[in-house]
Backbone bond lengths (Angstrom), bond angles and torsions (degrees), N, CA, C in turn:
res aa  C-N    CA-C-N  psi(-1)  N-CA   C-N-CA  omega(-1)  CA-C   N-CA-C  phi
1 M - - - 1.440 - - 1.528 110.15 -
2 E 1.295 116.56 -28.42 1.493 119.66 176.26 1.524 109.62 -64.17
3 A 1.357 118.64 -37.17 1.421 122.66 178.34 1.562 110.93 -65.55
4 L 1.297 117.08 -37.81 1.462 120.33 175.45 1.529 110.28 -63.31
5 R 1.305 116.70 -45.87 1.468 122.25 178.90 1.555 109.75 -57.61
6 E 1.308 117.18 -47.80 1.482 120.82 179.99 1.539 110.98 -62.62
7 R 1.341 115.69 -42.44 1.467 120.39 -179.84 1.522 110.49 -64.41
8 A 1.306 117.91 -40.59 1.507 123.52 178.04 1.506 110.80 -62.73
9 L 1.355 115.87 -45.58 1.428 118.89 -179.20 1.543 110.67 -66.56
10 E 1.297 115.91 -39.64 1.508 120.97 177.20 1.524 109.88 -59.63
11 Q 1.327 116.63 -45.99 1.469 120.10 -176.92 1.522 110.48 -69.12
12 A 1.346 116.91 -37.64 1.430 120.24 177.98 1.541 112.02 -62.95
13 E 1.316 113.55 -39.84 1.479 117.79 178.96 1.527 111.02 -68.55
14 R 1.331 115.62 -40.65 1.473 120.02 178.11 1.546 113.22 -60.73
15 H 1.332 114.90 -26.95 1.479 119.92 -178.04 1.551 112.54 -104.53
16 G 1.323 114.71 29.87 1.474 119.51 174.86 1.495 117.17 95.10
17 G 1.313 118.04 9.78 1.458 120.84 178.38 1.481 113.76 73.86
18 G 1.293 117.97 -154.02 1.410 120.16 -176.40 1.535 111.67 101.66
19 V 1.313 116.54 170.91 1.429 121.59 -178.40 1.551 108.41 -92.85
20 I 1.326 112.77 134.06 1.486 119.51 177.87 1.520 107.79 -77.41
21 R 1.351 114.62 125.23 1.472 120.53 -179.88 1.483 109.84 -105.23
22 S 1.308 120.31 -32.64 1.471 121.32 175.26 1.511 110.14 -151.74
23 I 1.350 112.45 154.07 1.478 121.89 177.00 1.534 107.20 -127.53
24 T 1.303 116.80 130.39 1.486 120.95 175.82 1.479 109.27 -106.98
25 L 1.335 117.01 127.41 1.420 123.16 176.01 1.534 110.02 -116.53
26 R 1.312 115.76 146.19 1.473 122.71 174.64 1.549 105.83 -103.35
27 V 1.294 116.01 120.21 1.501 121.10 -176.41 1.485 111.64 -124.03
28 G 1.318 115.76 118.23 1.471 121.82 -179.45 1.525 110.98 -77.02
29 S 1.318 114.59 151.73 1.461 120.53 -179.44 1.522 115.16 -67.67
30 L 1.333 114.99 -16.13 1.476 121.43 178.79 1.580 110.58 -112.62
31 A 1.346 116.39 17.08 1.461 119.94 -178.31 1.526 111.52 -75.20
32 G 1.288 118.13 -8.48 1.462 120.24 -177.45 1.531 115.63 73.81
33 V 1.321 113.59 27.05 1.436 121.23 -174.44 1.545 110.64 -109.89
34 E 1.325 116.32 123.07 1.440 121.30 173.12 1.519 107.74 -83.97
35 L 1.335 118.59 114.06 1.441 120.85 -171.25 1.509 112.83 -62.53
36 E 1.331 122.30 -37.17 1.447 124.28 178.06 1.518 109.96 -62.59
37 A 1.339 117.84 -44.05 1.431 122.77 179.07 1.518 112.09 -65.27
38 L 1.345 114.22 -36.95 1.515 118.34 177.19 1.518 109.65 -66.84
39 E 1.313 118.23 -42.25 1.477 119.12 179.09 1.511 111.95 -65.41
40 L 1.326 118.17 -37.72 1.470 120.98 177.56 1.484 113.11 -65.98
41 A 1.338 114.15 -45.53 1.491 119.82 179.69 1.579 107.77 -63.28
42 F 1.300 117.42 -38.58 1.450 122.33 -176.91 1.541 107.01 -63.60
43 M 1.334 118.76 -47.78 1.457 122.15 177.70 1.507 112.52 -56.12
44 V 1.291 118.14 -44.72 1.451 123.82 -178.99 1.552 111.25 -63.44
45 V 1.322 115.66 -49.47 1.456 121.40 -175.30 1.542 109.75 -71.82
46 M 1.305 118.42 -42.02 1.468 120.48 -175.47 1.503 115.71 -82.46
47 E 1.330 118.56 -9.06 1.460 118.49 178.13 1.473 111.09 -69.08
48 R 1.332 119.18 -14.08 1.481 119.93 175.50 1.492 113.03 -75.66
49 E 1.358 118.45 -12.99 1.456 121.69 178.65 1.493 111.33 -82.55
50 G 1.348 115.47 142.36 1.436 122.81 175.17 1.546 110.76 81.59
51 P 1.329 116.86 153.77 1.453 122.36 177.78 1.501 110.58 -67.63
52 G 1.346 116.48 158.20 1.465 120.33 177.26 1.506 110.56 -51.91
53 G 1.334 115.87 139.00 1.463 120.87 -176.13 1.471 116.23 83.80
54 A 1.338 119.00 -6.25 1.413 120.18 -178.30 1.556 107.49 -73.89
55 A 1.311 115.66 156.75 1.491 120.09 179.34 1.530 106.62 -64.95
56 P 1.349 117.09 139.57 1.465 120.92 179.47 1.549 110.35 -66.43
57 V 1.284 117.41 154.87 1.455 124.14 176.40 1.527 105.66 -73.39
58 Q 1.337 116.00 132.95 1.469 121.16 -177.24 1.495 107.38 -94.52
59 L 1.334 116.18 137.80 1.447 122.86 176.68 1.569 107.53 -101.63
60 R 1.331 114.93 124.68 1.462 121.64 174.48 1.494 107.78 -111.72
61 I 1.344 118.88 135.13 1.455 121.34 -179.47 1.517 111.29 -120.05
62 E 1.331 116.17 124.80 1.476 120.84 172.69 1.530 107.66 -99.57
63 P 1.334 116.97 107.47 1.430 117.97 179.42 1.527 111.76 -74.14
64 V 1.320 115.34 146.54 1.507 122.06 179.20 1.545 105.79 -125.80
65 L 1.318 113.47 116.98 1.489 118.30 175.57 1.531 109.42 -76.94
66 A 1.345 113.26 145.21 1.468 121.72 -179.76 1.539 109.12 -68.48
67 R 1.328 117.88 133.30 1.449 124.48 173.80 1.487 110.15 -129.87
68 C 1.277 116.56 139.99 1.462 122.39 178.28 1.565 108.71 -119.45
69 Y 1.330 113.43 165.79 1.457 119.84 175.66 1.567 109.19 -124.84
70 C 1.326 114.36 135.16 1.446 118.63 179.43 1.520 107.41 -102.84
71 H 1.342 115.07 118.07 1.469 120.10 -179.55 1.534 111.84 -74.62
72 R 1.301 115.69 -22.69 1.465 119.74 -178.60 1.544 111.93 -69.39
73 C 1.348 116.00 -44.18 1.492 116.46 -178.74 1.539 112.47 -120.60
74 A 1.349 116.21 12.55 1.457 121.17 173.84 1.548 113.02 59.39
75 H 1.317 116.07 38.57 1.454 121.28 -177.24 1.535 110.06 -117.47
76 D 1.335 117.35 132.54 1.468 118.06 172.24 1.539 108.28 -102.87
77 F 1.340 115.34 147.03 1.469 119.83 -170.87 1.519 109.29 -152.91
78 L 1.339 114.06 157.56 1.467 121.68 173.81 1.482 109.39 -68.90
79 A 1.289 115.57 135.78 1.514 121.19 177.02 1.516 108.29 -94.82
80 K 1.312 114.88 83.84 1.468 120.76 -176.36 1.513 109.73 -67.75
81 D 1.361 114.46 130.14 1.481 121.38 -177.77 1.497 113.58 57.14
82 G 1.316 117.02 25.54 1.464 120.65 177.48 1.492 113.41 80.41
83 C 1.347 118.43 0.72 1.445 122.50 179.60 1.555 110.22 -80.29
84 C 1.307 117.13 128.58 1.435 120.14 -176.64 1.525 113.55 -109.85
85 E 1.382 113.22 37.62 1.470 116.83 176.60 1.536 108.83 -89.57
86 C 1.278 117.09 125.37 1.473 123.27 -179.95 1.557 111.21 -60.22
87 P 1.280 117.64 122.82 1.473 120.06 178.36 1.507 114.55 -69.34
88 V 1.333 118.51 -11.78 1.434 122.58 -177.12 1.543 108.46 -91.38
89 C 1.338 118.02 -51.41 1.452 120.79 -172.34 1.510 113.94 -119.83
90 A 1.352 117.05 1.67 1.488 122.64 177.58 1.522 114.29 66.11
91 T 1.275 119.43 12.50 1.483 124.38 174.86 1.564 106.44 -76.68
92 I 1.325 113.82 139.57 1.512 117.68 172.81 1.512 109.74 -80.78
93 S 1.286 114.03 123.73 1.480 119.68 179.83 1.505 111.11 -86.22
94 R 1.316 114.19 142.30 1.491 120.13 175.02 1.528 108.70 -110.08
95 D 1.288 117.17 9.03 1.482 121.36 -173.24 1.564 109.68 -112.03
96 L 1.242 117.53 92.75 1.478 123.88 179.13 1.523 107.31 -83.82
97 L 1.323 117.80 117.64 1.444 121.78 -177.28 1.553 110.80 -84.37
98 Q 1.317 115.70 -36.69 1.470 119.97 179.88 1.507 107.15 -158.71
99 G 1.365 114.92 162.22 1.459 120.16 175.12 1.529 113.97 131.99
100 R 1.336 115.83 -8.11 1.490 119.60 179.61 1.501 111.68 -108.03
101 E 1.308 116.73 9.64 1.468 121.41 -174.01 1.512 112.05 -67.46
102 L 1.280 116.98 142.32 1.441 125.96 167.34 1.560 104.42 -148.57
103 E 1.364 113.19 87.52 1.455 120.76 -170.08 1.494 113.21 -128.74
104 L 1.351 113.82 142.35 1.421 117.98 171.50 1.519 107.28 -79.79
105 V 1.332 117.59 122.04 1.439 123.74 -174.77 1.534 111.92 -97.36
106 S 1.308 117.05 -47.67 1.439 120.32 -175.05 1.546 112.09 -158.05
107 L 1.321 114.17 157.13 1.466 122.69 171.47 1.515 108.29 -122.45
108 E 1.297 114.90 144.58 1.488 119.18 169.27 1.517 105.10 -111.56
109 L 1.321 112.23 123.82 1.507 123.02 -175.01 1.510 107.95 -110.82
110 E 1.339 115.32 149.78 1.448 121.94 174.06 1.494 109.03 -120.56
């Protein structure tokens, strides 16, 4: 979480500075991230930003569902519960298209 804070401050400075009001993260369903723990860690780390009494930095999360691709039948599908079995041909896919993301998407500056 400290790395996220540093990256956000770096990007804010690169775009003219200002106070960070919100941070948007893209979090994949297979990223291994517990959202409640992420939110708590975010509050702890980001409370150091801004002068006392300033509005807290808001965390916005864009969830990304896991999707796989089946090479056997050329079908992409949602990987429900992390299972990568193709619902069309029952082949196990080893090609995860999305779902492991943990990305800084945007900052809202004031």
